[in-house]
TIVONU-632246 format. One record per residue: x negated, z, y negated of N, C-alpha, C in turn; residue in one letter. Coordinates in steps of 0.001 Angstrom, whole numbers, padded with zeros to 6 digits, always signed. Layout:
# residues N
XZYXZYXZYA ...
This chain:
# residues 422
-009124+004825-002533-009917+005923-002981-010946+005432-004011M -011085+006189-005113-012069+005822-006132-013475+005998-005595L -014400+005277-006192-015801+005434-005751-016460+006544-006551S -017323+007304-005936-018011+008382-006623-018941+007791-007693I -019427+006577-007485-020253+005927-008496-019509+005705-009804Q -018282+005243-009664-017400+005042-010877-017122+006337-011559D -016869+007397-010802-016612+008706-011408-017857+009280-012103L -019049+008914-011623-020274+009342-012272-020457+008664-013595R -020224+007362-013617-020620+006553-014781-019459+006227-015721H -018166+006331-015256-017049+006018-016111-016008+007150-016126K -016491+008361-016063-015636+009512-015928-014593+009604-017039K -014998+009528-018294-014062+009695-019419-013055+008594-019467E -013489+007342-019203-012591+006187-019202-011538+006370-018103E -011955+006806-016924-011031+007023-015789-010015+008101-016129I -010448+009219-016686-009562+010285-017048-008514+009788-018082I -008957+009003-019022-008110+008470-020045-007046+007566-019463S -007443+006632-018586-006512+005671-018018-005520+006360-017065L -005988+007393-016339-005084+008107-015425-003971+008850-016180L -004192+009111-017445-003147+009784-018221-001888+008914-018327Q -002062+007565-018093-000879+006718-018070+000061+007112-016961K -000404+007844-015951+000472+008310-014870+001128+009653-015188R +001017+010072-016455+001641+011302-016926+001170+012535-016192N -000134+012527-015900-000724+013696-015280-002163+013792-015751H -002644+014978-015985-003991+015165-016432-004854+015481-015218D -005759+014539-014901-006655+014722-013706-008015+015230-014093F -008160+015770-015345-009484+016238-015805-010077+017288-014919T -009232+018291-014538-009789+019448-013778-010284+018958-012399A -009510+018169-011706-009906+017738-010334-011110+016774-010447V -011186+015960-011463-012333+015061-011601-013579+015837-011953I -013417+016884-012786-014604+017759-013072-015078+018463-011794N -014149+018937-010978-014515+019481-009664-015305+018505-008823Q -014816+017280-008816-015468+016230-008003-016875+015973-008526V -017031+015780-009825-018371+015491-010370-019327+016673-010246T -018798+017891-010354-019631+019111-010134-020092+019130-008684D -019179+018857-007768-019530+018846-006337-020578+017757-006055L -020370+016622-006678-021374+015518-006518-022735+015897-006910D -022848+016619-008044-024164+017087-008535-024754+018075-007462V -023912+019004-006998-024379+019993-006016-024775+019346-004718A -024065+018320-004256-024364+017616-003026-025669+016874-003159I -025912+016178-004291-027153+015491-004458-028379+016455-004567R -028084+017641-005175-029174+018689-005192-029480+019187-003803K -028467+019380-002991-028651+019804-001583-029438+018770-000789H -029055+017527-000995-029744+016457-000298-031206+016362-000670K -031465+016577-001944-032835+016542-002404-033646+017693-001801A -033021+018884-001701-033662+020058-001073-033911+019755+000413Q -032953+019176+001108-033130+018824+002502-034264+017861+002695L -034270+016864+001836-035337+015837+001926-036711+016499+001700D -036756+017450+000811-038026+018124+000514-038444+018973+001739Q -037491+019663+002334-037808+020469+003523-038239+019587+004667I -037569+018448+004834-037933+017502+005877-039380+017027+005708L -039681+016646+004454-041024+016139+004130-042076+017263+004407A -041747+018474+004005-042700+019630+004195-042858+019872+005727E -041772+019832+006481-041835+020089+007915-042661+018992+008590S -042512+017753+008207-043340+016687+008753-044788+016875+008492N -045112+017328+007237-046486+017551+006876-047098+018710+007694Q -046290+019789+007864-046729+020939+008632-046955+020537+010079L -046096+019668+010635-046235+019257+012048-047574+018515+012210A -048002+017760+011234-049281+017042+011346-050434+018050+011269K -050292+018988+010338-051345+020002+010214-051483+020872+011504Q -050315+021230+012068-050344+022017+013288-051021+021257+014399I -050728+019982+014514-051345+019113+015580-052847+019074+015383G -053289+018959+014126-054729+018911+013833-055373+020225+014150Q -054717+021355+013805-055310+022655+014114-055428+022941+015581L -054410+022543+016354-054512+022739+017770-055648+021865+018378F -055804+020662+017841-056875+019780+018303-058252+020333+017993S -058319+021165+016911-059570+021816+016491-059731+023224+017091Q -058823+023537+018011-058819+024883+018728-058628+026017+017729A -057921+025782+016647-057611+026864+015683-056201+027390+015950K -056116+028124+017035-054824+028562+017575-054089+029460+016609Q -054775+030476+016014-054105+031423+015177-053496+030775+013930E -054293+029901+013310-053810+029206+012119-052609+028319+012435E -052688+027688+013619-051588+026826+014042-050298+027652+014254A -050455+028829+014876-049300+029688+015122-048653+030187+013815E -049448+030470+012849-048909+030896+011538-048082+029781+010884L -048575+028572+010979-047853+027434+010435-046558+027191+011203L -046607+027445+012515-045399+027250+013368-044302+028257+012941K -044688+029451+012554-043695+030412+012066-043040+029891+010787K -043848+029260+009946-043322+028708+008703-042314+027591+008968K -042550+026775+010007-041648+025722+010371-040333+026252+010874T -040381+027406+011563-039153+028070+012057-038323+028476+010809V -038951+029016+009842-038242+029423+008616-037643+028278+007913S -038413+027161+007850-037885+025947+007208-036676+025366+007986L -036723+025437+009336-035593+024977+010114-034310+025776+009861K -034494+027116+009708-033311+027973+009402-032776+027646+008045E -033686+027455+007081-033236+027043+005720-032532+025721+005739E -033073+024783+006525-032471+023467+006647-031075+023493+007271S -030948+024381+008290-029669+024489+009017-028622+025037+008018R -028974+026046+007265-028029+026664+006293-027629+025639+005241A -028607+024865+004739-028300+023849+003756-027456+022756+004298L -027675+022368+005512-026893+021309+006184-025462+021718+006349S -025217+022977+006744-023881+023489+006917-023157+023538+005565Q -023885+023980+004553-023297+024018+003213-023001+022662+002684D -023887+021658+002996-023719+020297+002574-022464+019671+003266L -022292+019975+004538-021137+019430+005249-019827+020007+004666E -019856+021287+004325-018672+021922+003750-018348+021310+002362A -019367+021049+001588-019238+020470+000282-018731+019017+000381K -019264+018259+001328-018838+016882+001517-017307+016853+001923N -016906+017770+002833-015504+017821+003215-014627+018202+002015N -015073+019140+001196-014340+019534+000005-014242+018354-000969E -015303+017599-001086-015323+016448-001982-014319+015402-001501L -014324+015108-000163-013393+014126+000348-011945+014547+000168K -011680+015811+000369-010289+016302+000196-009833+016235-001253N -010751+016387-002170-010398+016269-003586-010257+014811-003982L -011100+013943-003466-011089+012519-003847-009763+011900-003445M -009209+012225-002302-007956+011609-001861-006740+012071-002628V -006914+013107-003487-005782+013509-004347-005767+012748-005670T -006746+011954-005886-006840+011175-007185-006279+009794-006953I -005241+009374-007635-004664+008037-007424-005555+006939-008011P -005144+005736-007790-005830+004595-008359-005739+004599-009853N -006745+004021-010508-006762+003966-011980-005882+002808-012490V -004923+003060-013333-004099+001932-013821-004889+000938-014654P -004512-000309-014510-005099-001329-015319-004834-001094-016795N -005659-001647-017694-005477-001452-019104-004089-001855-019591Q -003493-002933-018981-002252-003442-019455-001031-002716-018929I -001250-001740-018077-000120-000945-017561+000491-000141-018745V +001793-000288-018973+002394+000454-020100+002517+001935-019744P +002394+002752-020736+002639+004207-020570+004105+004408-020363A +004500+005494-019647+005884+005758-019437+006069+006730-018275G +007304+007287-018248+007552+008345-017194+008320+007825-016023N +009162+006749-016179+010044+006326-015095+010320+004863-015233S +011221+004356-014378+011561+002928-014385+012224+002550-015710D +012730+003496-016482+013303+003195-017805+012240+002728-018785A +010979+002996-018500+009873+002600-019368+009165+001357-018911D +009631+000734-017825+009026-000501-017339+009235-001640-018334N +008340-002622-018347+008438-003771-019273+009086-004969-018541Q +010119-005507-019153+010723-006742-018611+009886-007914-019097I +009315-008661-018199+008394-009775-018534+009200-011046-018716I +010146-011299-017804+010962-012475-017889+012288-012271-017137S +013255-013086-017487+014576-012987-016832+015048-014408-016551E +015569-014676-015333+015928-016015-014962+017379-016021-014420N +018138-017031-014881+019513-017188-014420+019581-017707-012997K +020647-017424-012330+020880-017942-010978+022385-018108-010812G +022790-018338-009575+024236-018553-009289+024925-017193-009268F +026037-017111-010004+026905-015950-009978+028319-016368-009806I +029027-015758-008914+030441-016103-008634+031281-015981-009924S +032192-016942-010074+033065-016892-011257+034348-016130-011007D +034429-015402-009875+035580-014550-009645+035662-013468-010707L +036851-013233-011208+036980-012155-012267+036724-010810-011681E +037222-010524-010479+037079-009247-009822+036231-009461-008581S +034968-008962-008639+034063-009186-007564+033963-007903-006683K +033914-008115-005369+033816-006984-004471+032331-006646-004210K +032005-005360-004108+030637-005022-003718+030337-005435-002261P +029077-005536-001924+028740-006110-000599+029282-005261+000560H +029361-003982+000413+029864-003137+001540+031303-003464+001861W +032105-003822+000840+033489-004210+001078+033540-005608+001698E +032645-006499+001252+032620-007835+001839+032141-007769+003296L +031191-006878+003543+030667-006735+004903+031747-006325+005863A +032605-005417+005388+033733-004960+006221+034781-006044+006342E +035090-006731+005269+036122-007750+005254+035785-008875+006233Q +034540-009302+006267+034176-010482+007128+033508-009989+008394Y +033466-008672+008633+032916-008080+009885+031514-008600+010202Q +030647-008518+009174+029267-008997+009359+028250-007892+009375I +028611-006724+008829+027691-005537+008877+028592-004351+009114I +028216-003511+010083+029039-002318+010423+028166-001117+010172D +028484-000434+009049+027722+000765+008648+028119+001972+009487F +029416+002056+009799+029875+003186+010596+029339+003176+012016E +029280+001956+012603+028762+001817+013966+027248+002237+013985L +026539+001820+012948+025112+002230+012865+024961+003703+012728G +025872+004350+011967+025840+005826+011877+026180+006499+013162A +027070+005868+013960+027368+006428+015266+026182+006339+016216K +025513+005196+016208+024426+004974+017131+023198+005835+016771I +022886+005848+015452+021650+006475+014994+021930+007495+013886T +022503+006999+012765+022771+007874+011621+022956+006995+010436G +023255+007615+009274+023416+006889+008039+022125+006184+007669A +022230+004921+007177+021063+004165+006774+020505+003297+007847G +021259+003138+008980+020838+002275+010081+022004+001307+010424F +022243+000299+009570+023412-000579+009805+023222-001484+011035P +024371-001952+011521+024412-002927+012595+024858-004278+011995V +024007-005275+012058+024375-006637+011629+024976-007374+012849Y +026031-008148+012598+026705-008792+013697+027232-010179+013311Q +027404-011071+014267+027950-012373+013972+027174-013124+012963G +027890-013642+011990+027197-014435+010917+026276-013554+010035K +026571-012270+010024+025631-011378+009273+024288-011293+009937G +024247-011192+011270+022978-011204+011992+022287-012505+011865A +023015-013629+011910+022414-014963+011777+021842-015174+010377K +022554-014693+009377+022068-014785+007965+020774-013989+007819L +020731-012836+008420+019555-011956+008365+018366-012696+009015Q +018592-013263+010194+017512-014017+010888+017131-015264+010119R +018060-015893+009481+017764-017089+008686+016847-016742+007532A +017149-015645+006855+016275-015235+005736+014887-014963+006190L +014770-014253+007320+013375-013931+007865+012624-015242+008143I +013226-016185+008796+012552-017446+009143+012316-018300+007894N +013237-018301+006954+012962-018986+005690+011754-018453+004946F +011614-017115+004860+010485-016494+004159+009197-016741+004935F +009218-016692+006232+008004-016895+007029+007554-018362+006918L +008495-019326+006981+008142-020714+006874+007559-021067+005474D +008135-020469+004440+007618-020750+003087+006197-020169+002950R +005958-018980+003540+004658-018383+003485+003604-019218+004215A +004002-019776+005390+003064-020652+006103+002705-021857+005278A +003674-022407+004562+003373-023534+003690+002444-023210+002572Q +002386-021918+002214+001469-021476+001144+000121-021040+001703E -000100-021242+002987-001433-020964+003559-001599-019608+004165G -000516-018837+004321-000588-017533+004922-000528-017662+006431Y -001432-016971+007090-001436-016943+008567-000459-015844+009050L +000479-016292+009860+001524-015293+010350+000893-014409+011442E +001195-013139+011355+000840-012175+012389+002054-011345+012734V +002131-010876+013943+003205-009970+014374+002568-008643+014768L +002534-007669+013810+001746-006430+014061+002548-005382+014819P +001872-004305+015269+002599-003195+015859+003496-002528+014784P +004558-001905+015235+005469-001218+014305+005208+000293+014245H +004157+000727+014896+003665+002103+014708+002135+002021+014480M +001666+002983+013745+000202+003026+013420-000288+004470+013627V -001596+004548+013834-002196+005903+013905-002545+006431+012532N -002966+007662+012542-003199+008330+011200-004370+007709+010449S -005367+007126+011156-006465+006485+010483-005999+005296+009707A -005054+004548+010279-004494+003354+009594-003638+003809+008415S -002807+004861+008593-001968+005346+007488-002831+005865+006360A -003972+006488+006662-004867+006995+005629-005537+005820+004899F -005927+004799+005622-006709+003749+005074-005970+002986+003982A -004638+002828+004132-003881+002101+003080-003245+003037+002064T -003453+004347+002224-003007+005278+001204-001651+005937+001488G -001060+005710+002659+000193+006396+002985-000078+007902+003259Q -001219+008194+003831-001635+009597+004019-002776+009895+003115L -002763+011062+002460-001778+012143+002609-000565+011992+001638P -000587+010937+000806+000383+010842-000307+001824+010769+000177D +002091+009976+001169+003525+009738+001596+003804+010367+002954K +003156+011428+003277+003271+012081+004593+004730+012364+004950D +005476+012959+004031+006824+013349+004292+007805+012220+004258G +007414+011027+003824+008313+009916+003751+008333+009025+004990Q +007384+009271+005873+007311+008463+007102+007861+009208+008311M +008386+008411+009251+008798+008966+010518+007576+009174+011400Y +007438+010393+011879+006203+010835+012564+006537+011117+014031H +005872+010390+014950+005970+010668+016372+004880+011696+016699V +005243+012943+016630+004241+014006+016669+003499+014091+018000T +004174+013808+019101+003551+014006+020438+002361+013007+020592E +002507+011785+020054+001471+010801+020126+000689+010622+018844D +001054+011386+017833+000361+011333+016486+000372+009909+015988E +001546+009279+015983+001787+007944+015456+002873+007976+014408L +002837+006968+013518+003754+006861+012439+004536+005533+012499F +005857+005517+012351+006584+004253+012203+006269+003697+010854L +006009+002406+010804+005449+001796+009591+006536+001738+008503I +006183+002103+007240+007105+001959+006118+007142+000545+005610P +006128-000262+005954+005968-001663+005530+004897-002270+006405T +004990-003643+006546+003947-004288+007381+002612-004336+006681A +002561-003950+005386+001292-003861+004690+000309-002959+005468E +000847-001906+006095-000053-000898+006711-000799-001498+007900V -000112-001996+008913-000862-002592+010058-001635-003838+009662P -001037-004679+008807-001716-005987+008500-003020-005713+007725V -003000-004864+006701-004213-004539+005959-005269-003918+006858T -004804-003091+007821-005734-002431+008703-006396-003391+009716N -005926-004643+009792-006658-005632+010600-008096-005678+010153I -008287-005466+008851-009648-005581+008260-010387-004327+008042F -009868-003239+008654-010525-001952+008540-011885-001979+009246R -012923-001428+008604-014285-001376+009175-014858-002759+009403D -014525-003666+008506-014981-005055+008632-015902-005470+007471C -016899-006249+007812-017699-006928+006802-017301-008425+006926I -016541-008928+005997-016029-010303+006051-017012-011255+005421V -016916-012534+005738-017757-013520+005118-017175-013924+003776K -017987-014024+002710-017494-014445+001421-016757-015820+001503P -017282-016658+002413-016685-018034+002538-015267-017948+003121S -014948-016834+003752-013598-016710+004348-012526-016223+003362D -013013-015786+002189-012049-015277+001157-011423-016450+000414L -010130-016392+000083-009229-015276+000364-008706-015272+001771P -008499-014106+002311-007847-013921+003627-006354-013711+003330L -005478-014575+003868-004046-014522+003544-003277-014292+004867K -002467-013251+004863-001678-012932+006066-000225-012704+005638R +000724-013062+006548+002113-012783+006352+002685-012209+007658V +003582-011226+007506+004172-010582+008711+005606-010194+008435A +006416-010455+009436+007771-009880+009434+007711-008592+010229Y +008447-007552+009739+008581-006334+010535+009793-005579+010062S +010370-004781+010982+011262-003717+010489+010477-002652+009733P +011055-002031+008792+010381-000953+008066+011205+000336+008188C +010506+001439+008290+011186+002713+008476+010790+003730+007392F +011757+004256+006689+011495+005175+005606+012545+006314+005618R +012032+007534+005582+012966+008678+005668+013856+008766+004410R +013278+008404+003237+014060+008427+001997+014779+009742+001794E +014063+010834+002014+014642+012137+001922+015192+012383+000487A +016369+012975+000409+016967+013254-000917+017654+012114-001585G +017844+010988-000873+018503+009821-001462+020004+009854-001149S +020763+010206-002155+022193+010272-001982+022891+009633-003229Y +024179+009379-003082+024973+008973-004238+025379+007491-004147G +026169+007088-005132+026721+005740-005149+025650+004675-005243K +024545+004957-005922+023534+003952-006180+022742+003598-004875H +022937+004363-003795+022288+004048-002538+023294+003629-001475V +024463+003264-001895+025516+002920-000914+025273+001539-000284R +025775+001350+000893+025684+000089+001589+024214-000281+001910G +023790-001458+001489+022451-001908+001770+021434-001517+000704L +021859-000801-000323+021002-000514-001447+019766+000297-001064N +019975+001215-000107+018831+001994+000348+019065+002390+001846R +018096+002010+002687+018277+002171+004127+017059+002938+004705L +017251+003524+005876+016137+004115+006596+015454+003094+007464H +016119+002044+007867+015502+000942+008578+015985-000365+007939Q +014993-001238+007634+015358-002496+007030+014268-003532+007384F +014602-004809+007260+013680-005877+007547+013007-006360+006299D +011730-006802+006437+010965-007287+005306+009903-008249+005777K +009666-009279+004959+008499-010134+005164+007462-009774+004107V +006258-009473+004524+005206-008976+003648+004051-009977+003602E +003537-010212+002381+002320-011014+002235+001180-010125+001806I -000016-010376+002366-001225-009585+002108-002383-010510+001827V -003202-010205+000851-004372-010976+000575-005590-010077+000421Q -006686-010503+000943-008006-009883+000710-008834-010886-000077V -009320-010529-001259-009915-011511-002163-011201-010975-002798V -011951-011907-003413-013117-011529-004189-012639-010754-005404H -013358-009714-005853-012922-008906-006969-012689-009726-008260P -013433-010799-008416-013310-011612-009639-012017-012452-009671S -011354-012483-008478-010181-013379-008335-008862-012569-008201K -008954-011243-008172-007781-010458-007771-006606-010562-008751S -006887-010578-010027-005791-010598-010998-005212-012017-011130Y -006007-013040-010957-005485-014399-010854-004597-014521-009654Q -005066-013913-008540-004234-013928-007287-002941-013188-007470T -002929-012079-008159-001748-011302-008389-000678-012180-009130L -001101-012901-010153-000192-013767-010864+000355-014880-009979E -000475-015428-009108-000068-016439-008196+000942-015920-007214Q +000762-014691-006742+001675-014080-005755+003040-013854-006430M +003028-013398-007677+004289-013174-008444+005018-014520-008594V +004264-015564-008960+004870-016901-009087+005486-017392-007800S +004766-017124-006700+005274-017574-005384+006584-016906-005035Y +006709-015603-005267+007933-014897-004919+009062-015319-005833V +008716-015598-007123+009721-016145-008054+010334-017439-007535C +009477-018304-006962+009935-019571-006432+010924-019363-005274E +010658-018325-004469+011600-018044-003370+012979-017687-003933L +013019-016892-005006+014261-016461-005592+014974-017673-006272L +014153-018555-006802+014767-019760-007418+015368-020640-006334K +014731-020751-005188+015292-021538-004107+016614-020968-003629E +016715-019616-003657+017961-018931-003247+019002-018978-004415L +018561-019404-005587+019460-019479-006769+020009-018126-007109S +019171-017058-006985+019618-015722-007341+019117-015404-008736L +019948-014780-009576+019459-014309-010868+018415-013189-010671P +017318-013265-011345+016251-012288-011120+015474-012036-012411Y +014688-010962-012384+013808-010699-013508+012497-010116-012984R +011439-010310-013796+010096-009804-013427+009820-008578-014325V +009410-007510-013730+009191-006234-014452+007759-005738-014175V +007070-005366-015225+005792-004706-015087+005957-003184-015093R +005506-002548-014034+005764-001100-013887+004867-000261-014844L +005477+000759-015414+004708+001712-016238+003898+002647-015368C +003036+003394-015993+002141+004336-015306+002893+005339-014474G +004008+005833-014942+004777+006870-014242+005510+006313-013062G +005634+004962-012943+006409+004356-011825+005462+003669-010851D +004171+003692-011120+003201+003043-010209+003072+003824-008891L +002827+003078-007809+002518+003820-006547+001156+004406-006637S +000884+005362-005780-000368+006095-005755-001604+005189-005678F -001473+004086-004916-002644+003254-004677-002775+001998-005602T -001779+001733-006388-001772+000505-007149-002455+000660-008507S -003153-000450-008929-003704-000518-010268-002771-001264-011217A -001984-002165-010670-001004-002942-011441+000054-003457-010479L +001352-003266-010848+002410-003738-010003+003504-004448-010820T +003968-005538-010243+005116-006227-010786+006268-006091-009758Y +007425-005675-010279+008632-005627-009465+009460-006885-009776D +010051-007467-008725+011076-008450-008952+012408-007927-008550L +013371-008058-009436+014679-007508-009220+015758-008589-009265E +016713-008543-008370+017845-009465-008381+019058-008782-008974V +019912-009594-009579+021109-009014-010191+022286-008932-009202Y +022867-007786-009151+024052-007555-008304+025246-007603-009218S +026044-008717-009109+027119-008969-010010+028310-008026-009826S +028542-007628-008582+029669-006716-008306+029314-005238-008715A +028043-004924-008592+027640-003544-008980+027177-003490-010443Q +026947-004697-011052+026438-004807-012409+025147-004009-012627D +024217-004264-011691+022907-003593-011803+021846-004433-011174R +020583-004139-011560+019473-004877-010979+018929-004129-009776W +018614-004851-008708+018118-004272-007472+016718-004784-007162L +015787-003885-006976+014416-004264-006623+014384-004915-005247E +013746-006110-005181+013616-006828-003887+012155-007074-003545V +011235-006841-004496+009845-007083-004203+008946-006264-005126S +007943-005691-004584+006857-005072-005397+005548-005817-004998S +004857-006319-006031+003661-007104-005776+002508-006372-006501I +001550-005902-005785+000524-005008-006364-000917-005459-006098S -001757-005172-007110-003183-005267-006922-003772-003866-006775N -004446-003599-005677-005011-002290-005454-006485-002246-005794F -007016-003416-006267-008409-003549-006551-009222-003074-005307E -010201-002183-005458-011025-001776-004311-010537-000418-003747A -009385+000071-004263-008976+001411-003886-008746+001578-002364Y -008004+000597-001782-007793+000644-000317-009095+000279+000405Q -009859-000648-000139-011053-001102+000558-012097+000030+000748S -012140+000976-000186-013038+002088+000036-012602+002907+001232H -011330+003079+001403-010826+003824+002602-010966+002961+003881R -010729+001679+003719-010839+000751+004858-012256+000422+005251L -013218+000643+004318-014591+000182+004489-014601-001346+004698K -013867-002024+003840-013697-003457+003909-014630-004089+002843L -015650-004800+003328-016689-005300+002431-017108-006718+002762R -017850-007285+001843-018526-008547+002101-019906-008522+001445F -020791-009407+001919-022164-009399+001369-022298-010439+000261K -022892-010010-000843-023116-010885-001942-024471-010571-002574E -025344-011579-002615-026709-011354-003158-027406-010126-002477D -027258-010057-001197-027862-009028-000394-027211-007627-000578Q -026205-007549-001434-025506-006299-001709-024200-006255-000944A -023780-005029-000616-022469-004850+000048-021404-004594-001036S -020422-005442-001090-019382-005394-002135-017991-005104-001503V -017260-004201-002108-015884-003908-001644-014949-005014-002095F -014179-005550-001161-013212-006597-001498-012030-005968-002207A -011215-006784-002812-009937-006334-003393-008787-006716-002488H -007773-005842-002410-006588-006101-001585-005358-006147-002449T -004398-007023-002019-003136-007130-002719-002061-007306-001655L -000862-006935-002024+000307-007235-001121+001551-007345-001930N +002551-007894-001265+003847-008025-001923+004965-008298-000947G +006159-007871-001264+007353-008198-000450+007731-009640-000719S +007933-010392+000365+008313-011806+000133+009290-012294+001210A +010390-011622+001376+010952-010606+000528+011530-009477+001377L +011959-008365+000710+012755-007306+001392+014178-007803+001532A +014733-007707+002751+015990-008373+002985+017287-007686+002553L +017386-006350+002652+018743-005761+002408+019331-006121+001072P +018568-005990+000016+019158-006213-001327+019249-007720-001627R +018425-008548-000981+018599-009999-001065+019918-010381-000437I +020185-009824+000740+021454-010063+001402+022636-009575+000603L +022471-008365+000012+023533-007839-000839+023807-008735-002010A +022778-009223-002649+022923-010097-003800+023583-011427-003446S +023194-011969-002289+023845-013211-001837+025331-012992-001605I +025678-011919-000908+027094-011655-000612+027912-011495-001882L +027344-010773-002852+028117-010497-004091+028139-011680-005017E +027027-012379-005169+026939-013450-006157+027531-014764-005649N +027583-014970-004298+028113-016157-003759+029550-016034-003208Y +030195-014995-003546+031548-014752-002999+032577-015653-003722Q +033450-016197-002983+034588-017032-003530+035890-016572-002872T +036993-017125-003289+038283-016801-002701+038358-017245-001244K +037598-018295-000904+037618-018851+000478+036562-018249+001372E +035637-017469+000789+034575-016878+001620+033284-016778+000888G +032201-016547+001597+030899-016436+000941+030094-017715+001253I +029631-018362+000173+028846-019600+000330+027393-019205+000714I +026815-020012+001617+025457-019812+002025+024548-020687+001087I +023521-020120+000472+022612-020923-000366+022107-022146+000403P +021978-023249-000318+021599-024537+000315+020314-024424+001165D +019327-023700+000664+018040-023655+001369+018130-022906+002692C +019231-022176+002946+019355-021390+004195+020254-022090+005232L +021004-023101+004841+022033-023655+005713+021427-024315+006946Q +020208-024856+006861+019593-025452+008050+019121-024341+009033S +018990-023105+008493+018620-021959+009347+019819-021292+009946Y +020913-021196+009194+022095-020504+009670+022948-021356+010588T +022996-022668+010291+023849-023587+011034+025280-023548+010537G +025522-022812+009438+026863-022826+008802+026674-022683+007287F +027642-023148+006523+027549-023175+005103+028411-022123+004407D +029149-021309+005217+030097-020348+004622+030398-019234+005638K +030532-018063+005075+031059-016936+005880+032533-016740+005469I +033448-016917+006423+034888-016741+006122+035623-016243+007368N 
C-alpha cells in the first residue's frame, strides 16, 4: 500500500508513473487526497473541541469550589453540546478513514522509473539470453508425451483423483521432483537463506498484508467455513513472519527460503499453451524472500536475479532474463524480472521465476519497520521463485531427451540416485 505522505508530496509524479500500468489513477488519487484533507480538518476540529472541553472542565471545577453553582451548570450544558459535536465528528471521521483505506488498497505499487511502458508480455524487455543444453534429436517430443512414455507423470490419474491441473508424479518422476526441491533448498542455504517450512493456508490478514487481497481474491482457493486461503506461493506465509514487527537494523538483510506446494485457481486458463505442466492448479516451488534496508533493495534485486541465473546455469538449461513492462507487472511490484527457460519441443519460452522488489508497498500493510536515527522506517521486501518446478521439469524432459531416454543434469544425479530416465 502506498503511504499517504507520498501521495501528499509526490502526487503528480505518482500519477505519471502509474500510467505505465496502462490505467489512469488520477480520479482515485484525487479522491484520496481530498479525503486526506477532510480527515486532517476533522482531526483538527476534534483536537480543538477536546482542548475546549478540558478548559471548561477546569473552569467548572473552579466555579464549584467557589460555590458558583448556576454558572457551573451553564458551562456543563456547553460541555454536553461539545460532546455531541465530538461524537458526530468522530463517527464521520471513522467513516472517512474507512473510505480512505478502501480507496488506498485499490491503488497498485508505483513502477520504478526503468520499468518499460507496455500492455502485455509482448512489450517486456529481453535483458540477456543464455545458451544451455538442447537435445540434438531432430524430432523432439513435448514433455506430456515423454511423461506418458516413461510413466513418470500421470495427468489422467490426477484428473480422476482431483481434476485437471493436479498431476500425479510417480517413480523416477517423483524422485526427480524431490531432487529439484532439495537441490534448490541446499543452494539457498549456501547463499545464507534460513529455511522455514510455513503453513500452507493463511488467514485473510496475511493475504491482505502481502497484497493477495483484495487484488487476487478470485484466484485463490478459499476455505470459506474457516475463512482461510490455500497459499498461491510461499511468499505469503514467509513474508507474514515479519508482520507487525519492528526489526533491528543490525539484523538486515533477513533472508528466508521455503519449499511449499502452491495452489492457484487459474480461472479461464485453457488451450494448448497450458497443456501438461505448463499451467497447473497445484505445483511445487521453492521461494526466496528478503527484508532489506531501503537503500539496498535494488542492489539486492540484482543479486537475487544473478543467484537464480546461476541455478539455471547449473542445470544447463537455456534461459533468458526479461524485465516486465508496466502492463505485465503484478499489483504489488515496483520492478520485476522474469526468468524464462526454453522449451525445445514446444519452441517457446516458459516462465520459471519472477523476482520482484516491492519497495515499502508490502511493509506498509505488514507494518514492518526498523528504527533509524530515532525514526520508524518501513523496510523493503523482495521475493523470487528459486525455482518453480513444473516448467523446470518440463524443460529438463524436453531438452535432455535422447533416443535412449532422458539424461539427468549432472548437478541433480547425487539427489536422484540415477543418471537417466528410461
